N, C-alpha and C positions, 0 to 999 in steps of 0.2 A: 440422549435426545436434546438436552439443554445445550451441550457444547455444539451440536450441529446447528442449532438456531443461532447461537452467538457467531459461529464461523460464517454462516450464510449472511447474516446482517453485516458483519465486518467486511466480507468480500463485496457486498453491494456498495457499501460506503467507499471502499478503496477504489472500486471501479469509477466512481465519480471523480476521483483525483485526476484521471486522464483528461478531464474537461478543463482543468486549470490552465492559465496562460503561460506562466514562466517556469523555468527549471526550478527555481527556489520554491515556488508554491507547490509544484508537483512533488518535489523532494520532501518538503515538510509533511504534506498529506500522506505520502508513501511511507515515511518514517513512522507516523502515528498509526497508520493502518497495519504496518508490519509488526510494530510493537504489540498492538492489540491482538493480532492473530497469534503471535508467538506466545503471549501470556495466556490466551484462551486455550491453547493446545498444550500447555504445561511447561513452556520454556521460561527463561528469565527475561526475555524481551530484547536483549542486546542484538542478537543475530537477526531477528525479525526486523528490528528498526533499521539496522545497517542495510539489509537487503531491500527494504522498502524505499530507503533514501536513494540507493543506487538505481533501482528500477524507476523511480519517479523522475530522477534527473536525466537518465539516458533514454527514457521512453520515446521521446520525439525524435531522437537521433537514430534509434534502431528500427522503430516502426512508425514512420511519418504518417501513414494513412490512419493509424489508430489514435495517436496522441497529436492533437493539433494545438 
């Protein structure tokens, strides 16, 4: 149950990353969120951080209606 609460909190914070203005800001917040989720679920953090950075940087290009 504790991991579920961590995961939910991290997802909520990561969702706020879409509200940032530039690719750099979204990439940084996505990397931090991805790292935290990966660590909370038992990973070493590297894959989660890389995935979060890529998702943050490309978010506005792939889904312009979601990431402004």
